[in-house]
C-alpha positions as a printed NumPy array, in Angstrom:
array([[ 51.495,  54.547,  77.166],
       [ 49.93 ,  56.298,  79.586],
       [ 50.463,  60.155,  81.56 ],
       [ 51.392,  58.651,  84.703],
       [ 54.408,  56.2  ,  82.841],
       [ 55.24 ,  58.581,  80.321],
       [ 58.442,  60.019,  82.349],
       [ 59.469,  56.811,  84.235],
       [ 63.426,  57.06 ,  84.45 ],
       [ 64.502,  55.098,  81.65 ],
       [ 62.61 ,  56.89 ,  79.276],
       [ 64.4  ,  60.217,  80.204],
       [ 67.479,  58.992,  80.434],
       [ 67.397,  57.204,  77.649],
       [ 66.127,  60.419,  75.77 ],
       [ 69.491,  62.302,  78.134],
       [ 71.531,  59.626,  76.856],
       [ 70.498,  60.028,  72.937],
       [ 69.23 ,  63.263,  72.297],
       [ 72.296,  65.479,  74.126],
       [ 75.196,  62.97 ,  75.041],
       [ 74.867,  63.084,  78.476],
       [ 75.06 ,  60.302,  80.817],
       [ 72.871,  61.069,  83.983],
       [ 71.066,  64.793,  85.005],
       [ 72.047,  67.297,  87.508],
       [ 70.452,  67.929,  90.389],
       [ 66.579,  68.717,  90.756],
       [ 66.869,  67.841,  87.191],
       [ 65.268,  64.25 ,  86.898],
       [ 63.047,  64.602,  89.101],
       [ 61.471,  67.756,  87.768],
       [ 61.674,  66.03 ,  84.063],
       [ 59.487,  62.968,  85.211],
       [ 56.856,  64.938,  87.498],
       [ 56.274,  67.362,  84.02 ],
       [ 56.929,  64.799,  81.778],
       [ 53.824,  62.712,  83.417],
       [ 51.546,  65.677,  83.702],
       [ 52.129,  67.34 ,  86.165],
       [ 52.966,  72.121,  86.432],
       [ 56.373,  72.984,  87.994],
       [ 57.878,  76.168,  88.863],
       [ 61.693,  76.313,  88.301],
       [ 64.187,  77.974,  90.122],
       [ 67.539,  76.995,  88.897],
       [ 70.809,  79.194,  88.613],
       [ 71.832,  80.263,  85.122],
       [ 73.765,  78.078,  83.47 ],
       [ 72.135,  74.997,  86.059],
       [ 70.688,  73.403,  82.984],
       [ 66.754,  74.786,  82.852],
       [ 66.722,  73.818,  79.183],
       [ 66.644,  70.483,  79.15 ],
       [ 63.581,  70.315,  82.324],
       [ 61.296,  70.832,  79.509],
       [ 63.553,  69.575,  76.659],
       [ 63.229,  66.521,  77.5  ],
       [ 60.063,  65.409,  78.9  ],
       [ 59.123,  67.653,  75.313],
       [ 60.35 ,  64.903,  72.957],
       [ 59.88 ,  62.498,  75.663],
       [ 55.725,  63.021,  75.817],
       [ 55.918,  63.594,  72.026],
       [ 57.114,  60.129,  71.183],
       [ 54.322,  58.936,  73.547],
       [ 51.853,  60.355,  71.345],
       [ 51.394,  63.456,  72.979],
       [ 51.968,  66.326,  69.886],
       [ 54.045,  69.73 ,  70.394],
       [ 55.277,  71.39 ,  72.894],
       [ 54.906,  75.116,  73.087],
       [ 57.805,  77.039,  75.139],
       [ 57.286,  80.858,  74.974],
       [ 60.163,  82.852,  75.434],
       [ 61.045,  86.61 ,  74.893],
       [ 64.297,  85.992,  73.425],
       [ 64.684,  86.047,  69.915],
       [ 68.051,  84.959,  70.298],
       [ 67.675,  82.114,  72.653],
       [ 65.057,  80.672,  70.274],
       [ 67.42 ,  81.013,  67.249],
       [ 69.872,  79.09 ,  68.81 ],
       [ 68.324,  76.241,  70.691],
       [ 66.116,  75.829,  67.853],
       [ 69.671,  75.208,  66.028],
       [ 70.743,  72.887,  68.486],
       [ 67.804,  70.66 ,  68.697],
       [ 67.728,  69.89 ,  65.229],
       [ 71.388,  69.53 ,  65.342],
       [ 70.459,  66.913,  67.42 ],
       [ 67.315,  65.069,  65.416],
       [ 64.944,  66.821,  67.116],
       [ 62.07 ,  68.613,  65.156],
       [ 62.029,  72.183,  66.296],
       [ 60.752,  75.337,  65.101],
       [ 59.705,  79.055,  66.292],
       [ 57.696,  81.462,  65.085],
       [ 58.899,  84.652,  65.325],
       [ 59.193,  88.6  ,  63.737],
       [ 62.23 ,  87.074,  61.996],
       [ 60.367,  85.217,  59.505],
       [ 58.869,  85.862,  56.668],
       [ 55.538,  84.763,  55.313],
       [ 56.636,  81.606,  54.121],
       [ 58.913,  80.42 ,  56.429],
       [ 55.948,  81.433,  58.569],
       [ 53.347,  79.248,  56.736],
       [ 55.978,  76.693,  56.682],
       [ 56.961,  76.663,  60.376],
       [ 52.047,  76.24 ,  60.693],
       [ 51.984,  73.664,  58.579],
       [ 54.613,  71.695,  60.919],
       [ 52.46 ,  72.535,  63.752],
       [ 48.876,  71.795,  62.486],
       [ 50.462,  68.293,  61.509],
       [ 51.55 ,  67.944,  65.079],
       [ 55.318,  67.006,  63.552],
       [ 57.002,  68.933,  65.865],
       [ 57.88 ,  68.431,  69.293],
       [ 58.836,  71.971,  69.859],
       [ 57.943,  74.76 ,  69.098],
       [ 59.324,  78.565,  70.366],
       [ 57.344,  81.28 ,  70.506],
       [ 57.428,  84.971,  71.896],
       [ 54.271,  85.201,  74.496],
       [ 52.574,  88.322,  72.347],
       [ 52.345,  85.993,  69.168],
       [ 51.187,  83.047,  71.58 ],
       [ 48.297,  85.409,  72.1  ],
       [ 47.06 ,  86.034,  68.654],
       [ 43.749,  84.942,  67.851],
       [ 45.207,  82.997,  64.649],
       [ 48.237,  80.761,  66.591],
       [ 44.988,  80.499,  69.759],
       [ 42.907,  78.862,  67.231],
       [ 45.774,  76.538,  65.981],
       [ 46.521,  75.229,  69.44 ],
       [ 42.895,  74.817,  70.496],
       [ 42.527,  72.638,  67.915],
       [ 45.5  ,  70.691,  68.528],
       [ 44.055,  70.808,  72.077],
       [ 41.359,  69.367,  70.625],
       [ 42.818,  66.261,  69.056],
       [ 45.109,  65.791,  72.67 ],
       [ 48.317,  66.775,  70.136],
       [ 49.553,  69.591,  72.539],
       [ 52.178,  68.108,  75.222],
       [ 53.437,  70.79 ,  77.254],
       [ 53.618,  74.301,  77.804],
       [ 57.439,  75.607,  79.181],
       [ 57.272,  79.637,  79.953],
       [ 60.809,  80.419,  80.297],
       [ 62.061,  83.569,  81.647],
       [ 59.156,  83.555,  84.187],
       [ 59.986,  86.375,  86.081],
       [ 59.121,  88.715,  83.627],
       [ 55.735,  87.905,  84.171],
       [ 56.219,  89.719,  88.187],
       [ 55.872,  93.51 ,  88.494],
       [ 58.038,  92.963,  91.395],
       [ 60.794,  91.439,  89.101],
       [ 64.061,  93.191,  87.232],
       [ 62.651,  92.759,  84.071],
       [ 58.703,  92.718,  84.071],
       [ 56.663,  91.682,  80.457],
       [ 53.69 ,  92.998,  80.181],
       [ 52.357,  90.406,  77.404],
       [ 53.424,  87.904,  80.139],
       [ 50.312,  88.535,  82.24 ],
       [ 48.38 ,  87.17 ,  79.241],
       [ 50.041,  83.997,  79.775],
       [ 47.104,  83.262,  82.591],
       [ 44.964,  81.689,  79.833],
       [ 46.708,  78.718,  79.461],
       [ 45.102,  77.37 ,  82.808],
       [ 41.954,  77.53 ,  81.479],
       [ 41.808,  77.32 ,  77.975],
       [ 44.304,  74.54 ,  78.009],
       [ 43.211,  72.383,  80.975],
       [ 44.841,  69.259,  81.64 ],
       [ 48.535,  70.625,  79.763],
       [ 51.219,  70.178,  81.891],
       [ 52.969,  73.841,  82.446],
       [ 56.901,  74.283,  83.754],
       [ 57.527,  77.858,  84.413],
       [ 61.509,  78.905,  84.742],
       [ 63.328,  81.367,  86.235],
       [ 67.103,  82.093,  87.564],
       [ 66.545,  85.187,  89.589],
       [ 62.987,  84.925,  91.841],
       [ 63.253,  86.072,  95.494],
       [ 60.252,  84.926,  97.51 ],
       [ 57.944,  87.757,  96.266],
       [ 58.314,  87.667,  93.071],
       [ 57.748,  82.979,  92.825],
       [ 54.815,  84.055,  95.144],
       [ 53.777,  86.273,  91.993],
       [ 54.826,  84.257,  89.475],
       [ 52.427,  81.424,  91.113],
       [ 49.238,  83.683,  91.483],
       [ 49.464,  85.098,  88.009],
       [ 50.388,  82.419,  86.214],
       [ 47.929,  79.835,  88.106],
       [ 50.393,  77.497,  89.487],
       [ 49.16 ,  76.997,  92.777],
       [ 48.835,  73.118,  92.718],
       [ 53.06 ,  73.006,  90.758],
       [ 55.175,  71.639,  92.48 ],
       [ 58.174,  73.719,  93.698],
       [ 61.936,  73.44 ,  92.515],
       [ 64.035,  75.835,  94.182],
       [ 67.838,  75.433,  93.85 ],
       [ 70.662,  77.357,  95.707],
       [ 71.934,  80.561,  94.009],
       [ 75.699,  79.716,  94.566],
       [ 78.032,  79.728,  91.868],
       [ 81.348,  78.669,  93.473],
       [ 83.35 ,  78.52 ,  90.421],
       [ 82.574,  82.171,  90.104],
       [ 84.85 ,  84.192,  92.128],
       [ 83.355,  87.975,  93.266],
       [ 86.015,  91.1  ,  93.439],
       [ 85.01 ,  94.291,  93.953],
       [ 87.223,  97.25 ,  93.729],
       [ 87.235, 100.655,  94.306],
       [ 86.37 , 102.759,  91.152],
       [ 89.554, 105.137,  90.922],
       [ 90.753, 105.454,  87.217],
       [ 87.583, 102.171,  86.268],
       [ 88.966, 101.665,  82.64 ],
       [ 92.482, 101.214,  83.683],
       [ 91.786,  98.98 ,  86.548],
       [ 89.872,  96.754,  84.023],
       [ 92.687,  96.925,  81.622],
       [ 95.423,  95.702,  84.493],
       [ 92.871,  92.807,  85.585],
       [ 92.362,  91.927,  82.031],
       [ 95.729,  92.077,  80.979],
       [ 96.7  ,  89.611,  84.286],
       [ 94.06 ,  87.191,  84.673],
       [ 92.012,  87.565,  82.033],
       [ 93.78 ,  87.772,  77.877],
       [ 92.821,  85.905,  75.67 ],
       [ 89.975,  84.993,  77.152],
       [ 86.168,  85.341,  76.574],
       [ 84.19 ,  87.921,  78.589],
       [ 81.221,  90.099,  79.013],
       [ 82.181,  94.15 ,  79.734],
       [ 78.83 ,  95.892,  80.721],
       [ 78.22 ,  99.754,  81.048],
       [ 74.746, 101.654,  81.656],
       [ 75.291, 103.592,  78.281],
       [ 75.561, 102.997,  74.556],
       [ 77.86 , 105.605,  74.215],
       [ 79.832, 104.462,  76.909],
       [ 79.976, 100.92 ,  75.338],
       [ 81.056, 101.866,  72.135],
       [ 83.339, 104.079,  73.109],
       [ 85.338, 101.097,  75.589],
       [ 84.737,  99.072,  73.065],
       [ 86.927, 101.079,  70.506],
       [ 89.281, 101.479,  73.411],
       [ 89.557,  98.181,  74.304],
       [ 90.135,  96.68 ,  70.503],
       [ 93.017,  99.649,  70.016],
       [ 94.563,  98.222,  73.01 ],
       [ 94.706,  94.793,  72.08 ],
       [ 91.626,  93.048,  72.78 ],
       [ 89.223,  91.585,  69.803],
       [ 86.263,  93.635,  71.151],
       [ 83.022,  94.336,  70.103],
       [ 79.565,  96.398,  71.072],
       [ 76.273,  95.356,  71.576],
       [ 73.324,  97.66 ,  72.578],
       [ 69.906,  98.711,  71.273],
       [ 71.015, 101.476,  69.677],
       [ 73.171,  99.427,  66.841],
       [ 70.789,  98.368,  63.658],
       [ 69.088,  94.716,  64.026],
       [ 71.81 ,  92.866,  61.773],
       [ 74.65 ,  94.373,  63.027],
       [ 73.489,  92.873,  66.983],
       [ 72.648,  89.304,  65.113],
       [ 76.279,  89.572,  63.869],
       [ 78.264,  90.833,  66.76 ],
       [ 76.075,  87.627,  69.065],
       [ 77.329,  84.799,  66.408],
       [ 80.788,  86.151,  66.659],
       [ 80.711,  85.989,  70.556],
       [ 79.102,  82.878,  70.741],
       [ 81.584,  80.86 ,  67.853],
       [ 84.582,  82.42 ,  68.23 ],
       [ 87.429,  82.171,  71.232],
       [ 88.755,  85.334,  73.173],
       [ 86.099,  87.557,  72.267],
       [ 85.163,  90.945,  74.482],
       [ 82.26 ,  91.672,  74.533],
       [ 80.928,  95.477,  75.768],
       [ 77.253,  96.121,  76.5  ],
       [ 74.422,  97.706,  77.552],
       [ 72.176,  94.791,  79.586],
       [ 70.314,  94.419,  75.868],
       [ 73.013,  91.711,  76.099],
       [ 72.984,  88.181,  78.026],
       [ 69.746,  87.1  ,  78.75 ],
       [ 69.286,  83.695,  77.302],
       [ 73.087,  83.716,  75.908],
       [ 74.392,  80.023,  76.327],
       [ 78.247,  79.968,  75.858],
       [ 79.678,  77.937,  78.267],
       [ 83.121,  79.196,  78.551],
       [ 82.681,  83.253,  78.857],
       [ 85.897,  83.183,  81.562],
       [ 84.915,  86.55 ,  83.253],
       [ 82.134,  89.293,  83.399],
       [ 82.861,  92.575,  83.93 ],
       [ 80.984,  95.944,  84.937],
       [ 82.319,  99.756,  85.033],
       [ 78.917, 100.679,  86.293],
       [ 76.702,  99.639,  88.976],
       [ 73.872,  97.222,  88.26 ],
       [ 70.878,  98.196,  88.418],
       [ 69.511,  95.693,  90.861],
       [ 71.526,  92.796,  92.846],
       [ 68.75 ,  90.63 ,  91.093],
       [ 70.56 ,  91.695,  87.728],
       [ 73.974,  91.752,  88.767],
       [ 73.151,  87.917,  89.988],
       [ 71.313,  86.813,  86.046],
       [ 74.587,  89.453,  84.796],
       [ 77.291,  87.203,  86.313],
       [ 76.207,  84.029,  86.169],
       [ 77.033,  84.651,  82.037],
       [ 80.089,  83.433,  83.535],
       [ 81.119,  79.937,  83.971],
       [ 78.514,  77.757,  82.414],
       [ 81.026,  75.042,  81.81 ],
       [ 81.719,  74.965,  85.309],
       [ 85.069,  76.085,  85.463],
       [ 86.866,  79.083,  87.556],
       [ 85.666,  82.84 ,  86.26 ],
       [ 85.23 ,  85.979,  87.867],
       [ 82.85 ,  88.519,  88.074],
       [ 84.567,  91.643,  88.151],
       [ 83.083,  94.805,  89.512],
       [ 84.565,  98.89 ,  89.781]])
């Protein structure tokens, strides 16, 4: 099978149905999948909850079945790696991650699967990808024609104009030259025109096809109230509109997160705190509970949320002004990923 025919509609739709259980693609997904599956580069701007992951997972599976080896997904989010690898393995797709949560034996086992090209998708953080050890393994795969694609998730992190710049992302420019001929897809939910141009320049995606979807999330209703007694206002709103619903309440400081979580708990809501001051085990436990249990409220700083894939978040509330409009869009976009009516509330 040639690269030009790799992602025919039948190949892609078969994988979509067989592996993910969907009958059809949404919006521009099919065009993106077919373009990348056929070896093209792409820049994808799609709203939070719009199905970005399928845009690289489907072509990765199609290309692997055609003998093109391993897809490498670059992500800054350990939580996302954990959740997506678990979901892919449950669906029968051989996937793994390499990050700081693995001990030496577990990392060595993943590396063996990588070198053999048995893996369909490997998730790595940018700083791990750029280590001489991993680059050498990828060089060897490339020489055998066993690298199927690179997916760069949260691509806005490469831009100093973006709201979440990460210096390690700048090193990803080497992928274009070092692994010539391997298709690359960069994905983000939040990038204005300036940030998109920066992504294209810094990742050397000048020849990439751009797919820019509307930011509109019609199922989210935005409510802004003037601050008077914000906690009481929040409580009244939760009881009136979202009693028993899962949601996220954002606060600016760690101290405020702890206080609001304890206060909501005392008022009868199942609330958990989440911020960078908590130890990793506690953060992981709280995140797992939020993802798996119904009706929990996560009170958090912006340390929580990027890459969280919980479809039935019914509300996102802000007790403090967000840092930027771009950040606010991304944070509120965690509501209503199942397409059902949801609310964003800001005091």
